[in-house]
C-alpha positions in Angstrom: 29.6 -47.7 7.1 32.1 -45.4 8.8 32.9 -41.8 8.0 33.8 -38.4 9.3 31.9 -35.3 8.0 31.9 -31.6 8.8 28.8 -30.4 10.6 28.1 -27.6 8.0 28.2 -30.1 5.2 25.9 -32.7 6.6 23.6 -29.9 7.8 23.4 -28.5 4.3 22.7 -32.0 2.9 19.9 -32.7 5.4 18.4 -29.3 4.7 18.3 -30.1 1.0 16.4 -33.3 1.3 14.3 -32.7 4.5 11.2 -31.1 3.0 10.2 -34.2 1.2 9.7 -36.1 4.4 6.2 -35.7 5.7 5.2 -35.3 9.4 3.0 -38.4 9.2 3.6 -41.4 7.0 2.1 -44.9 7.0 5.5 -46.4 6.0 8.3 -45.9 8.6 11.0 -46.0 5.9 9.6 -42.8 4.3 10.5 -40.9 7.5 14.1 -41.9 7.0 16.9 -40.5 5.0 19.1 -42.9 3.0 22.8 -42.4 3.8 25.2 -44.0 1.3 29.0 -43.5 1.9 31.7 -44.1 -0.7 34.5 -42.5 -2.8 35.0 -39.4 -0.6 31.4 -38.4 -0.3 28.2 -39.1 1.6 25.0 -39.3 -0.5 21.7 -38.4 1.1 18.3 -39.3 -0.4 14.7 -38.7 0.8 11.4 -39.6 -0.8 7.6 -39.6 -0.3 7.2 -42.0 -3.3 6.0 -39.1 -5.5 9.1 -36.9 -5.2 12.7 -38.0 -4.5 15.4 -35.5 -3.6 19.1 -36.6 -3.7 22.3 -34.7 -2.9 25.9 -35.4 -1.9 28.4 -33.8 0.5 32.1 -34.3 0.9 33.2 -36.7 3.7 36.2 -38.8 4.8 34.9 -42.3 4.2 36.8 -45.0 6.1 34.3 -47.9 5.4 31.8 -47.6 2.5 28.2 -48.7 3.2 24.6 -47.5 3.6 21.9 -47.2 6.2 18.6 -45.3 6.6 18.0 -43.1 9.7 15.0 -41.1 11.0 15.7 -37.7 9.2 14.2 -35.4 11.8 16.0 -37.1 14.7 19.3 -37.1 12.8 19.0 -33.4 11.9 18.2 -32.5 15.6 21.2 -34.5 16.8 23.6 -32.9 14.2 22.3 -29.4 15.1 23.6 -29.8 18.7 27.0 -31.4 17.9 30.5 -30.0 17.3 32.1 -29.2 14.0 33.5 -32.7 13.2 31.0 -35.6 13.3 31.7 -39.3 13.1 29.0 -41.7 11.8 29.4 -45.5 12.1 26.6 -48.0 11.3 26.7 -51.7 12.1 25.1 -54.7 10.4 21.9 -54.2 12.6 21.5 -50.7 11.1 22.3 -49.0 14.4 24.3 -45.9 13.8 26.7 -44.4 16.4 26.9 -40.6 16.0 29.8 -39.0 18.0 31.4 -35.6 18.3 33.8 -34.5 21.0 32.3 -36.0 24.3 28.8 -36.6 22.8 27.8 -40.1 21.7 24.3 -41.1 20.3 23.0 -44.4 19.0 20.2 -44.0 16.5 18.2 -47.0 15.4 17.9 -47.2 11.6 16.3 -49.4 8.9 18.4 -51.4 6.4 19.2 -49.5 3.2 17.8 -52.2 0.9 14.3 -51.5 2.2 14.5 -47.9 0.9 12.3 -47.3 -2.2 14.5 -47.3 -5.4 14.8 -44.0 -7.3 13.0 -44.0 -10.6 15.3 -44.5 -13.6 14.5 -42.3 -16.5 16.7 -44.1 -19.1 17.0 -42.2 -22.3 14.6 -39.4 -21.5 14.4 -36.1 -23.4 17.0 -33.6 -22.2 17.6 -29.9 -22.0 19.8 -27.5 -19.9 18.9 -24.0 -18.7 20.5 -21.6 -16.1 19.1 -22.1 -12.7 18.4 -18.4 -12.4 16.3 -18.4 -15.5 14.2 -21.4 -14.4 13.8 -19.8 -10.9 12.5 -16.6 -12.5 10.0 -18.5 -14.7 8.7 -20.5 -11.8 8.3 -17.3 -9.7 6.3 -15.7 -12.6 3.9 -18.6 -13.0 3.5 -20.9 -10.0 1.2 -18.6 -8.0 -1.5 -19.2 -10.7 -1.6 -23.0 -10.2 -5.2 -24.2 -9.4 -5.8 -25.5 -5.9 -9.1 -27.2 -7.0 -8.3 -30.9 -6.8 -11.3 -31.8 -9.0 -9.3 -30.1 -11.9 -6.2 -32.2 -11.2 -4.6 -31.4 -14.6 -4.4 -27.7 -13.5 -2.7 -28.7 -10.1 0.7 -28.1 -11.6 2.9 -26.1 -14.0 3.0 -27.0 -17.6 6.6 -27.3 -19.0 6.5 -27.0 -22.8 9.6 -27.6 -24.9 9.3 -26.4 -28.5 11.4 -24.6 -31.1 14.5 -24.5 -28.8 12.5 -22.7 -26.1 11.0 -23.6 -22.7 7.6 -22.2 -21.9 6.0 -22.5 -18.4 2.2 -22.0 -18.0 -0.1 -22.1 -14.9 -3.8 -21.4 -14.7 -6.7 -21.9 -12.4 -9.4 -21.0 -15.0 -9.7 -17.4 -13.8 -6.2 -16.2 -14.6 -3.2 -17.5 -16.6 0.5 -16.9 -16.2 2.9 -17.5 -19.1 6.7 -17.2 -19.0 9.4 -18.2 -21.5 13.2 -18.5 -21.3 15.4 -15.7 -22.7 16.9 -18.0 -25.4 19.2 -19.7 -22.8 18.0 -23.2 -23.4 20.5 -25.9 -24.5 19.3 -29.1 -26.0 16.7 -30.2 -28.5 14.0 -31.6 -26.2 10.5 -31.5 -27.6 7.2 -32.2 -25.7 5.2 -31.2 -22.7 4.8 -32.4 -19.1 2.8 -31.1 -16.0 4.9 -30.9 -12.8 2.7 -31.2 -9.7 2.6 -28.1 -7.4 4.4 -29.9 -4.5 7.3 -30.7 -6.8 7.2 -27.1 -8.1 7.5 -25.7 -4.5 10.4 -28.0 -3.8 12.2 -27.2 -7.1 11.7 -23.5 -6.4 13.4 -24.0 -3.0 16.4 -25.9 -4.4 17.1 -23.6 -7.4 19.9 -21.0 -6.8 21.0 -17.9 -8.8 24.1 -19.6 -10.3 24.8 -22.9 -12.0 22.7 -24.8 -14.5 19.9 -27.3 -14.2 19.5 -30.3 -16.6 15.9 -31.3 -17.2 15.1 -34.8 -18.3 11.7 -36.3 -18.7 9.8 -39.4 -19.8 6.1 -40.0 -20.0 5.7 -40.5 -16.3 8.6 -38.8 -14.6 10.8 -35.6 -14.7 14.2 -35.2 -13.3 16.0 -31.9 -12.5 19.8 -32.2 -11.9 21.1 -29.0 -10.3 24.8 -28.3 -10.8 26.8 -25.5 -9.1 30.5 -24.8 -9.1 32.5 -26.5 -6.3 29.4 -28.4 -5.0 28.0 -31.9 -5.6 24.9 -31.9 -7.8 21.4 -32.2 -6.3 18.6 -34.0 -8.0 14.8 -33.8 -7.8 12.8 -36.6 -9.4 9.0 -36.3 -9.5 6.0 -38.2 -10.9 4.1 -36.2 -13.4 0.4 -35.3 -13.6 -1.3 -37.5 -16.2 -3.6 -35.9 -18.7 -3.7 -33.2 -21.4 -3.3 -29.6 -20.4 -6.0 -27.3 -21.9 -5.2 -25.2 -25.0 -4.0 -22.1 -23.2 -3.3 -20.2 -26.4 -7.0 -19.9 -27.0 -7.5 -17.6 -24.0 -4.7 -15.2 -24.7 -6.3 -12.1 -26.3 -4.6 -11.1 -29.6 -5.4 -7.4 -29.5 -6.6 -4.7 -27.1 -8.2 -1.3 -27.3 -6.1 0.3 -24.6 -2.4 -0.2 -23.6 -1.6 1.6 -20.4 1.9 2.0 -18.9 1.9 1.8 -15.1 4.6 2.0 -12.5 4.6 -1.6 -11.1 5.4 -0.8 -7.5 3.1 2.2 -7.2 0.2 0.2 -8.8 0.9 -2.8 -6.5 1.0 -0.8 -3.3 -2.2 1.1 -4.2 -3.9 -2.3 -4.8 -2.6 -3.6 -1.5 -4.0 -0.6 0.4 -7.4 -0.9 -1.4 -7.5 -4.6 -0.7 -7.6 -3.9 3.0 -11.2 -2.7 2.7 -12.4 -5.8 0.8 -14.1 -8.9 2.4 -14.9 -12.4 1.4 -18.2 -11.3 0.0 -17.0 -8.1 -1.5 -13.6 -9.1 -2.9 -13.2 -6.8 -5.9 -11.5 -3.5 -6.6 -12.7 -1.1 -9.3 -10.3 0.5 -11.6 -11.6 3.7 -13.3 -9.5 5.1 -16.1 -9.9 8.7 -17.2 -7.6 11.3 -18.7 -4.2 10.9 -17.0 -5.8 9.4 -13.9 -6.4 5.9 -12.5 -8.8 5.7 -9.5 -8.8 2.5 -7.5 -11.8 2.0 -5.2 -13.0 -0.8 -3.0 -15.8 -1.1 -0.5 -17.6 -3.7 1.7 -20.7 -3.3 3.9 -18.7 -4.6 6.9 -15.7 -2.3 6.9 -16.2 0.8 4.7 -14.5 2.0 1.6 -11.1 3.0 0.1 -10.1 5.3 -2.7 -6.6 5.5 -4.3 -5.7 7.9 -7.1 -2.7 7.5 -9.4 -1.4 9.9 -12.0 -0.8 8.0 -15.2 -0.2 8.7 -18.9 -3.6 7.9 -20.4 -5.5 9.6 -23.2 -8.2 7.0 -24.0 -11.9 6.9 -23.3 -13.2 6.8 -19.7 -14.2 3.4 -18.5 -14.2 1.2 -15.4 -13.3 -2.5 -14.8 -13.2 -4.6 -11.7 -10.8 -7.4 -10.6 -10.1 -9.6 -7.6 -7.2 -7.5 -6.1 -5.2 -10.7 -5.2 -5.2 -11.7 -8.9 -3.4 -8.4 -9.7 -1.1 -8.2 -6.7 0.4 -11.7 -7.1 1.8 -11.3 -10.7 3.0 -7.8 -9.8 4.8 -9.2 -6.8 6.5 -11.9 -9.0 8.0 -9.3 -11.3 11.0 -7.1 -10.8 10.6 -4.6 -13.7 10.0 -0.9 -13.0 6.9 -0.7 -15.3 4.2 -2.9 -16.7 1.8 -2.6 -19.6 -1.9 -3.3 -18.9 -3.9 -4.1 -22.0 -7.6 -3.7 -21.8 -10.6 -3.9 -24.2 -13.7 -3.3 -22.1 -15.2 -4.1 -18.7 -16.2 -7.7 -19.6 -13.0 -8.8 -21.5 -9.9 -10.2 -19.9 -7.0 -7.9 -19.0 -3.5 -8.7 -20.0 -0.3 -7.7 -18.0 2.9 -7.6 -20.1 6.5 -6.4 -19.6 9.5 -5.8 -21.8 10.4 -9.5 -21.6 9.0 -13.0 -22.2 6.1 -12.9 -19.8 2.4 -12.3 -20.0 -0.6 -12.7 -17.6 -4.3 -12.9 -18.5 -6.9 -12.2 -15.8 -10.7 -12.3 -16.0 -12.6 -9.3 -14.7 -15.4 -9.4 -12.1 -18.8 -7.9 -12.7 -19.2 -4.3 -11.6 -21.7 -3.8 -8.8 
């Protein structure tokens, strides 16, 4: 393999794939990036056996070939070199990296020892704007469960039905639900659960332009991210096995009160009230009365907080308590000016809605 590549291009390629490589791995090959040169481009691939990320960058290829090199060492070398970099790998998988007066020799591992990328064959397929999927992931992924004993909840549910894509995440105490805006192309039907690590990586790769093609089989999902004037990047992930719980059962169908709130004002008041909570006393009380919302929190260790907001409310006076984090996180994930808070009583779930395909269900805490 012999090629010349611009520093900014190979740097961008390494940044695309580098997060998959762990700090410690029992297999040396998993710390390496697969470099494959041919037809005017350099392909880069990294994997941890669960997730594989692949991208390509333009290069002047003089001799096609492939090698794997320690990703973090290669990235550190490239970072310090000039704008034009030459890579040449020999039959012993030793790669000479040169730029201006700098020359490095980096020991690699033969490319044929790199784990093969899963082949999805004729998987189900759909295409959606990257910006739409990025929004949906932002509006749901924070609610994924971190309890590893409930492994089926350790990811985001992707549900294709009726020409729409719905994403759902829950940890048993709250549930986030987002749908596309009718921008889905393709007739894919079915569900899969994408693990949280793959969700984080996909979130990082998605941009605000271009499209993403989603393909899935029973065991794997693949996301092909395409942008103008750029080689596509691909993320392939194993899926979580098992059946996602029937989330529709926990979404309340009606509410006694529907309160319009300024999202930012409500969120900042909750953040201030959260300061006075503790691990033992981690709730805030919301008291609704005529045209007023009072948010209070207190803990024996620190003291108490009281926030008062002017709102448009004509209903009965009542109080309800929530974990403040479970309200702040969905509010942070939204970008609308106002939200609608639907409530029934102090023991029933609250529902946050917007003028758009999103809703969030959260269980209350017992009032002290």
